[in-house]
All heavy atoms as an XYZ file, in Angstrom:
814
protein
N     148.852    107.638     47.102
C     148.656    107.302     45.716
C     149.267    105.934     45.466
O     150.380    105.641     45.898
C     149.322    108.369     44.842
C     149.188    108.182     43.357
S     150.378    107.158     42.465
C     151.946    107.743     42.955
N     148.511    105.109     44.761
C     148.958    103.780     44.354
C     148.751    103.688     42.851
O     147.708    104.110     42.333
C     148.136    102.693     45.049
C     148.240    102.764     46.549
C     147.367    103.550     47.287
C     149.244    102.069     47.217
C     147.478    103.640     48.665
C     149.355    102.150     48.605
C     148.473    102.930     49.314
O     148.587    103.014     50.679
N     149.727    103.138     42.169
C     149.644    103.059     40.717
C     150.268    101.754     40.247
O     151.273    101.308     40.798
C     150.384    104.237     40.098
C     150.293    104.284     38.570
C     151.292    105.261     37.976
C     150.761    106.649     37.902
N     151.684    107.567     37.196
N     149.675    101.171     39.225
C     150.269    100.021     38.567
C     150.387    100.344     37.083
O     149.449    100.887     36.486
C     149.467     98.727     38.832
O     150.176     97.609     38.330
C     148.086     98.763     38.248
N     151.561    100.066     36.526
C     151.843    100.362     35.126
C     152.282     99.061     34.447
O     153.265     98.447     34.867
C     152.958    101.421     34.982
C     153.240    101.713     33.512
C     152.600    102.698     35.735
N     151.547     98.681     33.418
C     151.831     97.450     32.688
C     152.260     97.825     31.273
O     151.517     98.495     30.551
C     150.603     96.529     32.629
C     150.102     96.225     34.039
C     150.938     95.253     31.858
C     148.738     95.556     34.070
N     153.456     97.391     30.905
C     153.951     97.591     29.541
C     153.985     96.236     28.846
O     154.573     95.282     29.354
C     155.339     98.212     29.547
C     155.864     98.464     28.151
C     157.248     99.093     28.137
O     157.818     99.335     29.211
O     157.766     99.328     27.032
N     153.336     96.179     27.696
C     153.281     94.942     26.936
C     154.415     94.890     25.915
O     154.966     95.928     25.528
C     151.932     94.809     26.226
C     150.785     94.681     27.176
C     149.981     95.778     27.488
C     150.498     93.473     27.787
C     148.930     95.666     28.377
C     149.449     93.348     28.683
C     148.665     94.449     28.973
N     154.743     93.693     25.482
C     155.776     93.510     24.469
C     155.357     94.209     23.186
O     154.181     94.416     22.921
C     156.010     92.016     24.240
C     156.568     91.338     25.476
C     156.714     89.852     25.289
C     157.265     89.230     26.583
N     157.289     87.776     26.521
N     156.355     94.556     22.380
C     156.118     95.370     21.187
C     155.519     94.609     20.006
O     154.955     95.223     19.116
C     157.420     96.037     20.737
C     157.910     97.036     21.757
O     157.116     97.706     22.403
N     159.212     97.140     21.908
N     155.634     93.307     19.969
C     155.243     92.539     18.779
C     153.848     91.925     18.869
O     153.544     90.956     18.183
C     156.269     91.456     18.507
C     156.433     90.480     19.675
O     155.925     90.763     20.772
O     157.072     89.431     19.484
N     152.971     92.508     19.642
C     151.620     91.969     19.833
C     150.686     92.607     18.804
O     150.631     93.836     18.691
C     151.120     92.258     21.265
C     152.069     91.630     22.287
C     149.698     91.752     21.440
C     151.776     92.013     23.715
N     149.936     91.779     18.056
C     148.971     92.323     17.086
C     147.921     93.208     17.761
O     147.570     92.999     18.927
C     148.310     91.078     16.486
C     149.228     89.945     16.802
C     149.953     90.324     18.072
N     147.400     94.178     17.024
C     146.428     95.140     17.576
C     145.213     94.464     18.191
O     144.737     94.892     19.240
C     145.965     96.122     16.492
C     147.019     97.139     16.160
O     147.937     97.377     16.945
N     146.911     97.738     14.987
N     144.689     93.435     17.540
C     143.509     92.750     18.066
C     143.791     92.132     19.439
O     142.986     92.252     20.362
C     143.059     91.665     17.094
C     141.750     91.032     17.477
C     141.257     90.049     16.425
O     141.268     90.411     15.235
O     140.874     88.941     16.819
N     144.944     91.517     19.588
C     145.326     90.923     20.875
C     145.571     92.018     21.911
O     145.212     91.869     23.081
C     146.564     90.037     20.713
C     146.949     89.310     21.978
C     145.844     88.352     22.407
C     146.209     87.570     23.630
N     145.157     86.636     24.042
N     146.184     93.128     21.490
C     146.441     94.238     22.411
C     145.118     94.777     22.962
O     145.000     95.029     24.167
C     147.218     95.353     21.709
C     147.708     96.419     22.656
S     148.915     95.838     23.864
C     150.288     95.537     22.804
N     144.114     94.920     22.104
C     142.801     95.377     22.567
C     142.207     94.402     23.572
O     141.607     94.810     24.570
C     141.849     95.565     21.383
C     142.197     96.780     20.554
O     142.788     97.733     21.045
N     141.859     96.737     19.284
N     142.387     93.113     23.326
C     141.908     92.090     24.254
C     142.609     92.210     25.610
O     141.970     92.128     26.663
C     142.177     90.705     23.664
C     141.694     89.558     24.499
C     142.049     88.206     23.894
O     141.962     88.070     22.652
O     142.418     87.291     24.665
N     143.919     92.452     25.582
C     144.687     92.605     26.824
C     144.249     93.859     27.592
O     144.098     93.824     28.817
C     146.186     92.653     26.526
C     146.786     91.357     25.978
C     148.200     91.592     25.447
C     146.777     90.272     27.033
N     144.021     94.953     26.869
C     143.547     96.184     27.519
C     142.196     95.935     28.184
O     141.951     96.387     29.299
C     143.425     97.323     26.506
C     144.737     97.946     26.103
C     145.952     97.523     26.614
C     144.757     98.977     25.187
C     147.148     98.114     26.239
C     145.944     99.585     24.807
C     147.140     99.158     25.331
N     141.301     95.218     27.498
C     139.989     94.914     28.071
C     140.109     94.026     29.305
O     139.392     94.229     30.290
C     139.081     94.263     27.024
C     138.621     95.246     25.975
O     138.539     96.442     26.220
N     138.312     94.746     24.794
N     141.021     93.037     29.262
C     141.264     92.196     30.439
C     141.699     93.044     31.626
O     141.248     92.828     32.754
C     142.344     91.149     30.143
C     141.924     89.900     29.406
C     143.154     89.076     29.023
C     140.994     89.075     30.265
N     142.568     93.995     31.370
C     143.045     94.882     32.439
C     141.896     95.716     32.997
O     141.734     95.816     34.219
C     144.149     95.799     31.914
S     145.692     94.953     31.527
N     141.094     96.300     32.117
C     139.954     97.105     32.573
C     139.017     96.276     33.449
O     138.547     96.743     34.490
C     139.176     97.670     31.381
C     139.910     98.786     30.660
O     140.878     99.357     31.229
O     139.514     99.100     29.518
N     138.750     95.055     33.034
C     137.868     94.176     33.802
C     138.478     93.808     35.157
O     137.781     93.770     36.168
C     137.565     92.907     33.009
C     136.683     93.149     31.809
C     136.562     91.929     30.906
O     136.948     90.816     31.313
O     136.072     92.100     29.767
N     139.786     93.534     35.169
C     140.449     93.145     36.418
C     140.440     94.281     37.438
O     140.288     94.041     38.644
C     141.883     92.703     36.136
N     140.596     95.511     36.970
C     140.642     96.648     37.882
C     139.265     97.257     38.130
O     139.140     98.340     38.680
C     141.653     97.686     37.392
C     143.070     97.176     37.452
C     143.780     96.903     36.299
C     143.675     96.931     38.673
C     145.074     96.408     36.360
C     144.963     96.438     38.749
C     145.659     96.177     37.586
N     138.226     96.538     37.737
C     136.838     96.848     38.079
C     136.341     95.609     38.816
O     135.851     94.659     38.215
C     136.027     97.105     36.818
C     134.583     97.478     37.118
O     134.205     97.571     38.309
O     133.825     97.659     36.149
N     136.522     95.598     40.122
C     136.271     94.387     40.903
C     135.452     94.706     42.155
O     134.976     95.824     42.312
C     137.601     93.690     41.244
C     138.577     94.611     41.947
O     138.276     95.167     42.997
N     139.762     94.776     41.355
N     135.292     93.745     43.021
C     134.415     93.897     44.194
C     134.846     94.995     45.163
O     134.056     95.443     45.994
C     134.286     92.574     44.931
C     135.562     92.073     45.567
C     135.338     90.698     46.194
N     136.516     90.169     46.804
C     137.402     89.410     46.187
N     137.244     89.094     44.922
N     138.458     88.963     46.829
N     136.084     95.443     45.071
C     136.571     96.503     45.962
C     136.284     97.890     45.394
O     136.095     98.844     46.129
C     138.093     96.349     46.206
C     138.427     94.967     46.736
C     138.616     97.432     47.130
C     137.818     94.635     48.074
N     136.259     97.997     44.075
C     136.035     99.290     43.440
C     136.420     99.249     41.975
O     136.614     98.184     41.396
N     136.542    100.440     41.404
C     136.901    100.541     39.991
C     137.986    101.589     39.820
O     137.779    102.759     40.120
C     135.686    100.933     39.164
C     135.997    101.053     37.697
C     134.715    101.221     36.882
N     135.020    101.170     35.480
C     134.971    102.227     34.685
N     134.612    103.404     35.160
N     135.278    102.109     33.412
N     139.128    101.131     39.332
C     140.221    102.045     38.998
C     140.152    102.300     37.495
O     140.133    101.365     36.697
C     141.565    101.443     39.385
N     140.089    103.549     37.116
C     140.000    103.922     35.716
C     141.387    103.949     35.083
O     142.357    104.366     35.710
C     139.345    105.313     35.587
O     138.092    105.286     36.268
C     139.124    105.692     34.146
N     141.442    103.521     33.844
C     142.707    103.536     33.103
C     143.182    104.976     32.945
O     142.467    105.835     32.450
C     142.497    102.900     31.728
C     143.779    102.671     31.000
C     143.607    102.146     29.594
N     142.594    101.120     29.438
C     142.082    100.795     28.267
N     142.461    101.415     27.170
N     141.168     99.853     28.181
N     144.406    105.237     33.394
C     144.996    106.579     33.296
C     145.527    106.865     31.907
O     145.321    107.928     31.364
C     146.182    106.712     34.255
C     145.897    106.863     35.719
C     147.200    106.930     36.481
C     145.076    108.097     35.980
N     146.289    105.921     31.405
C     146.929    106.111     30.111
C     146.724    104.872     29.258
O     146.535    103.779     29.757
C     148.447    106.390     30.230
C     149.161    105.224     30.915
C     148.737    107.700     30.891
C     150.670    105.302     30.847
N     146.743    105.109     27.990
C     146.717    104.010     27.040
C     147.647    104.410     25.916
O     147.291    105.190     25.044
C     145.312    103.772     26.510
C     145.248    102.678     25.475
C     143.863    102.535     24.887
O     142.891    102.557     25.641
O     143.780    102.409     23.670
N     148.846    103.934     25.999
C     149.781    104.142     24.916
C     149.680    102.928     24.011
O     148.902    102.011     24.264
C     151.196    104.314     25.469
C     151.372    105.510     26.430
C     152.775    105.531     26.991
C     151.053    106.808     25.722
N     150.468    102.890     22.994
C     150.420    101.775     22.054
C     150.537    100.425     22.744
O     149.869     99.473     22.385
C     151.542    101.946     21.024
C     151.498    100.939     19.917
C     152.523    101.232     18.858
O     152.574    102.379     18.376
O     153.278    100.314     18.521
N     151.379    100.351     23.766
C     151.593     99.062     24.438
C     151.694     99.207     25.957
O     152.387     98.431     26.593
C     152.848     98.375     23.879
C     154.112     99.142     24.176
O     154.094    100.365     24.312
N     155.220     98.446     24.283
N     150.994    100.181     26.522
C     151.099    100.408     27.961
C     149.773    100.901     28.537
O     149.075    101.691     27.905
C     152.189    101.443     28.236
C     152.502    101.633     29.695
C     153.608    102.645     29.882
O     153.362    103.837     29.810
N     154.807    102.166     30.094
N     149.448    100.395     29.726
C     148.287    100.884     30.466
C     148.717    101.174     31.900
O     149.688    100.601     32.395
C     147.115     99.871     30.474
C     146.497     99.725     29.113
C     147.528     98.536     31.028
N     147.991    102.073     32.541
C     148.272    102.393     33.938
C     146.959    102.676     34.647
O     146.012    103.211     34.052
C     149.199    103.601     34.044
N     146.908    102.285     35.910
C     145.737    102.505     36.760
C     146.230    103.092     38.067
O     147.300    102.709     38.558
C     145.006    101.179     37.014
C     144.506    100.547     35.746
C     145.340     99.751     34.977
C     143.205    100.762     35.301
C     144.899     99.182     33.789
C     142.751    100.197     34.129
C     143.602     99.408     33.369
O     143.165     98.855     32.199
N     145.445    104.012     38.634
C     145.871    104.707     39.847
C     144.692    104.842     40.796
O     143.546    104.927     40.364
C     146.404    106.087     39.465
C     146.922    106.894     40.629
C     147.469    108.228     40.161
O     146.657    109.136     39.888
O     148.691    108.343     40.060
N     145.005    104.867     42.086
C     143.976    105.083     43.075
C     144.544    105.596     44.381
O     145.739    105.493     44.633
N     143.661    106.135     45.196
C     144.059    106.591     46.519
C     143.963    105.414     47.490
O     143.795    104.266     47.081
C     143.182    107.766     46.971
C     141.700    107.428     46.996
O     141.336    106.224     46.867
O     140.898    108.362     47.148
N     144.028    105.687     48.766
C     143.974    104.643     49.795
C     142.733    103.765     49.646
O     142.794    102.549     49.810
C     143.999    105.300     51.182
C     144.119    104.333     52.323
C     145.508    103.732     52.476
O     146.489    104.416     52.151
O     145.595    102.582     52.935
N     141.614    104.376     49.293
C     140.362    103.630     49.151
C     140.400    102.636     47.989
O     139.690    101.640     48.004
C     139.196    104.597     48.966
N     141.227    102.884     46.977
C     141.314    101.995     45.818
C     142.537    101.083     45.831
O     142.742    100.311     44.901
C     141.307    102.805     44.520
C     139.937    103.312     44.070
C     140.060    104.159     42.811
C     138.978    102.174     43.845
N     143.328    101.151     46.877
C     144.523    100.302     46.966
C     144.148     98.823     46.844
O     144.758     98.070     46.088
C     145.278    100.567     48.261
S     146.775     99.558     48.426
N     143.130     98.398     47.569
C     142.693     97.005     47.509
C     142.206     96.616     46.129
O     142.451     95.501     45.655
N     141.538     97.516     45.443
C     141.067     97.281     44.086
C     142.255     97.008     43.158
O     142.235     96.074     42.353
C     140.286     98.501     43.598
S     139.868     98.479     41.852
N     143.292     97.814     43.297
C     144.491     97.622     42.473
C     145.189     96.308     42.815
O     145.675     95.598     41.927
C     145.448     98.802     42.653
C     144.937    100.140     42.106
C     145.834    101.278     42.570
C     144.838    100.108     40.601
N     145.223     95.965     44.090
C     145.851     94.709     44.494
C     145.072     93.499     43.971
O     145.662     92.545     43.476
C     145.979     94.649     46.015
C     146.992     95.635     46.550
C     146.986     95.735     48.069
O     145.986     95.463     48.721
N     148.118     96.128     48.623
N     143.751     93.548     44.076
C     142.919     92.442     43.582
C     143.059     92.342     42.062
O     143.181     91.246     41.509
C     141.436     92.645     43.972
C     141.307     92.615     45.472
C     140.537     91.671     43.243
C     140.655     91.435     46.086
N     143.039     93.465     41.374
C     143.201     93.457     39.917
C     144.527     92.842     39.500
O     144.592     92.059     38.547
N     145.569     93.166     40.237
C     146.892     92.587     39.965
C     146.846     91.077     40.135
O     147.365     90.331     39.302
C     147.939     93.213     40.912
O     148.039     94.615     40.612
C     149.292     92.571     40.749
N     146.209     90.624     41.179
C     146.093     89.186     41.429
C     145.290     88.490     40.330
O     145.662     87.405     39.864
C     145.441     88.961     42.789
O     145.311     87.599     43.055
N     144.202     89.103     39.912
C     143.374     88.528     38.848
C     144.200     88.360     37.570
O     144.181     87.309     36.929
C     142.129     89.400     38.586
C     141.160     89.310     39.762
C     141.450     89.017     37.266
C     140.047     90.344     39.726
N     144.925     89.409     37.193
C     145.704     89.347     35.957
C     146.828     88.323     36.050
O     147.092     87.593     35.091
C     146.265     90.728     35.614
C     145.217     91.761     35.196
C     145.857     93.124     35.041
C     144.503     91.333     33.922
N     147.484     88.251     37.193
C     148.569     87.281     37.356
C     148.047     85.862     37.168
O     148.714     85.010     36.598
C     149.224     87.406     38.733
C     150.417     86.465     38.899
C     150.849     86.302     40.327
N     149.877     85.719     41.211
C     149.578     84.406     41.272
N     150.150     83.558     40.477
N     148.687     83.977     42.138
N     146.851     85.604     37.621
C     146.271     84.260     37.532
C     145.583     83.981     36.192
O     145.161     82.857     35.941
C     145.266     84.049     38.669
C     145.912     84.001     40.036
C     144.917     83.605     41.132
N     143.542     83.965     40.851
C     142.853     84.924     41.471
N     143.414     85.621     42.426
N     141.597     85.174     41.152
N     145.447     84.984     35.344
C     144.806     84.793     34.042
C     145.763     84.048     33.121
O     146.867     84.523     32.841
C     144.407     86.149     33.425
O     143.490     86.800     34.305
C     143.786     85.979     32.061
N     145.335     82.874     32.661
C     146.181     82.029     31.808
C     146.722     82.802     30.609
O     145.956     83.437     29.875
C     145.395     80.819     31.292
C     145.183     79.757     32.349
O     145.962     79.724     33.318
O     144.231     78.968     32.201
N     148.033     82.756     30.439
C     148.691     83.341     29.287
C     148.948     84.833     29.349
O     149.650     85.370     28.499
N     148.392     85.529     30.338
C     148.532     86.994     30.383
C     149.991     87.430     30.498
O     150.453     88.301     29.760
C     147.711     87.573     31.544
C     147.774     89.076     31.634
C     147.011     89.861     30.799
C     148.604     89.701     32.552
C     147.072     91.243     30.867
C     148.681     91.073     32.636
C     147.900     91.856     31.790
N     150.715     86.830     31.416
C     152.087     87.282     31.697
C     153.028     87.122     30.518
O     154.010     87.865     30.408
C     152.642     86.560     32.922
C     151.983     86.918     34.252
C     152.578     86.090     35.386
C     152.090     88.400     34.551
N     152.746     86.213     29.605
C     153.655     86.017     28.468
C     153.661     87.225     27.526
O     154.573     87.382     26.736
C     153.330     84.737     27.715
C     152.099     84.778     26.860
C     151.896     83.448     26.154
C     150.698     83.514     25.222
N     150.482     82.256     24.545
N     152.661     88.085     27.632
C     152.585     89.281     26.793
C     153.177     90.522     27.464
O     153.327     91.555     26.839
C     151.130     89.578     26.414
C     150.520     88.517     25.550
C     149.607     87.606     26.080
C     150.855     88.401     24.204
C     149.042     86.616     25.290
C     150.298     87.416     23.408
C     149.396     86.533     23.955
O     148.839     85.542     23.175
N     153.494     90.408     28.750
C     153.929     91.568     29.522
C     155.448     91.724     29.465
O     156.197     90.774     29.682
C     153.470     91.443     30.993
C     153.982     92.611     31.825
C     151.947     91.371     31.068
N     155.875     92.936     29.158
C     157.307     93.269     29.122
C     157.777     93.735     30.502
O     158.833     93.339     30.976
C     157.546     94.366     28.083
C     158.978     94.794     27.944
C     159.103     95.833     26.846
C     160.522     96.307     26.692
N     160.623     97.346     25.646
N     156.991     94.594     31.141
C     157.317     95.061     32.493
C     156.024     95.419     33.220
O     155.004     95.713     32.595
C     158.260     96.269     32.455
O     157.607     97.406     31.920
N     156.111     95.366     34.563
C     154.925     95.638     35.382
C     155.421     96.260     36.679
O     156.062     95.609     37.491
C     154.192     94.342     35.642
C     152.818     94.477     36.224
C     152.265     95.567     36.840
C     151.827     93.452     36.239
N     150.994     95.272     37.238
C     150.691     93.990     36.876
C     151.791     92.138     35.798
C     149.541     93.250     37.074
C     150.635     91.418     35.991
C     149.528     91.966     36.610
N     155.114     97.519     36.877
C     155.582     98.254     38.047
C     154.441     98.586     39.001
O     153.334     98.911     38.572
C     156.264     99.553     37.626
C     157.513     99.365     36.782
C     158.614     98.654     37.534
O     158.832     98.958     38.715
O     159.259     97.783     36.919
N     154.738     98.487     40.285
C     153.841     98.953     41.351
C     154.493    100.193     41.919
O     155.663    100.164     42.314
C     153.680     97.883     42.422
C     152.819     98.324     43.564
C     153.246     98.847     44.752
C     151.389     98.280     43.629
N     152.165     99.123     45.557
C     151.010     98.785     44.882
C     150.390     97.877     42.748
C     149.676     98.899     45.272
C     149.061     97.985     43.139
C     148.719     98.487     44.398
N     153.756    101.302     41.972
C     154.324    102.581     42.397
C     153.481    103.155     43.533
O     152.247    103.191     43.450
C     154.363    103.574     41.218
C     155.187    102.976     40.066
C     154.918    104.920     41.660
C     155.011    103.679     38.747
N     154.158    103.571     44.591
C     153.511    104.232     45.728
C     154.267    105.509     46.052
O     155.385    105.716     45.572
C     153.523    103.316     46.954
C     152.707    102.069     46.805
C     152.594    101.279     48.104
O     152.736    101.886     49.197
O     152.355    100.076     48.012
N     153.672    106.334     46.908
C     154.340    107.565     47.340
C     155.658    107.268     48.045
O     156.613    108.025     47.927
C     153.431    108.376     48.262
C     152.249    108.972     47.528
O     152.343    109.214     46.304
O     151.202    109.199     48.173
N     155.692    106.164     48.792
C     156.908    105.757     49.498
C     157.787    104.952     48.535
O     157.426    103.833     48.172
C     156.541    104.902     50.711
C     157.742    104.435     51.508
O     158.895    104.649     51.068
O     157.532    103.846     52.575
N     158.929    105.502     48.122
C     159.798    104.809     47.166
C     160.221    103.408     47.615
O     160.455    102.536     46.778
C     161.022    105.719     47.043
C     160.586    107.040     47.542
C     159.475    106.791     48.526
N     160.274    103.169     48.917
C     160.654    101.850     49.419
C     159.579    100.798     49.152
O     159.852     99.602     49.234
C     160.944    101.905     50.920
C     162.197    102.695     51.236
O     163.092    102.774     50.356
O     162.288    103.235     52.347
N     158.370    101.228     48.869
C     157.267    100.299     48.607
C     157.059    100.034     47.113
O     156.270     99.180     46.741
C     155.977    100.825     49.227
C     156.014    100.901     50.732
C     156.200     99.534     51.384
O     155.636     98.552     50.896
O     156.939     99.474     52.386
N     157.746    100.770     46.263
C     157.646    100.561     44.825
C     158.396     99.285     44.458
O     159.407     98.954     45.081
C     158.249    101.743     44.068
S     157.394    103.304     44.398
N     157.880     98.570     43.458
C     158.545     97.318     43.110
C     158.223     96.871     41.694
O     157.301     97.364     41.059
C     158.162     96.224     44.102
S     156.407     95.802     44.069
N     159.017     95.914     41.250
C     158.820     95.232     39.983
C     157.932     94.024     40.274
O     158.327     93.117     41.001
C     160.189     94.806     39.455
C     160.129     93.992     38.188
O     159.081     93.393     37.873
O     161.153     93.941     37.502
N     156.735     94.005     39.722
C     155.791     92.933     40.017
C     156.296     91.571     39.560
O     156.023     90.563     40.204
C     154.422     93.227     39.404
C     153.713     94.409     40.040
S     153.590     94.333     41.855
C     152.641     92.855     42.099
N     157.049     91.513     38.470
C     157.601     90.231     38.029
C     158.523     89.645     39.085
O     158.523     88.452     39.333
C     158.367     90.374     36.710
C     157.481     90.389     35.506
C     157.698     91.306     34.505
C     156.449     89.470     35.342
C     156.904     91.319     33.386
C     155.646     89.483     34.226
C     155.875     90.417     33.237
N     159.312     90.498     39.720
C     160.208     90.036     40.782
C     159.396     89.479     41.952
O     159.734     88.440     42.518
C     161.092     91.190     41.247
C     162.106     90.787     42.290
C     162.982     91.962     42.711
O     163.399     92.738     41.839
O     163.243     92.076     43.920
N     158.323     90.154     42.307
C     157.457     89.697     43.392
C     156.824     88.354     43.037
O     156.823     87.419     43.841
C     156.349     90.727     43.705
C     156.955     92.056     44.163
C     155.352     90.185     44.718
C     157.757     91.995     45.432
N     156.295     88.247     41.819
C     155.677     86.982     41.405
C     156.672     85.836     41.451
O     156.365     84.757     41.923
C     155.124     87.091     39.972
C     154.018     88.098     39.807
C     153.807     88.682     38.581
C     153.182     88.438     40.848
C     152.780     89.602     38.388
C     152.153     89.353     40.687
C     151.959     89.933     39.438
N     157.866     86.088     40.963
C     158.896     85.053     40.902
C     159.389     84.654     42.301
O     159.553     83.492     42.612
C     160.081     85.568     40.079
C     161.061     84.512     39.680
C     162.093     85.095     38.726
O     161.831     85.100     37.516
O     163.152     85.543     39.224
N     159.591     85.653     43.151
C     160.180     85.415     44.467
C     159.182     84.866     45.480
O     159.512     83.971     46.260
C     160.762     86.735     44.980
C     161.650     86.598     46.207
C     162.103     87.968     46.660
C     163.558     88.171     46.373
N     164.065     89.441     46.920
N     157.969     85.396     45.479
C     157.037     85.066     46.546
C     155.815     84.256     46.107
O     155.178     83.634     46.930
C     156.539     86.338     47.226
C     157.662     87.138     47.825
C     158.116     88.312     47.219
C     158.291     86.711     48.985
C     159.170     89.039     47.769
C     159.341     87.440     49.541
C     159.760     88.590     48.921
O     160.794     89.299     49.465
N     155.480     84.311     44.840
C     154.258     83.669     44.392
C     154.555     82.361     43.654
O     153.880     81.375     43.818
C     153.416     84.619     43.501
C     152.147     83.947     43.048
C     153.088     85.901     44.260
N     155.581     82.387     42.856
C     155.958     81.180     42.113
C     155.183     80.945     40.875
O     154.325     81.537     40.450
């Protein structure tokens, strides 16, 4: 099981939040496959997949990271796997390895 959970900042207007949710849906529907949104809370979305959708989740993460202005709305972004050693804070990864 692979999961990505994105929590947005609390002060985002509803119209912008809907736009961000749509960006996420589009990013996780890519050439590798389609990960369906698991949850939609007021300011949080999550997508999950098995081994076959791992690449889809990785590509979606890359698309969102490269989308101009997206990260400024994100409060936290977690990558979760069955192996606890592989779980991580995506912001830390972006800062440390991607720049």
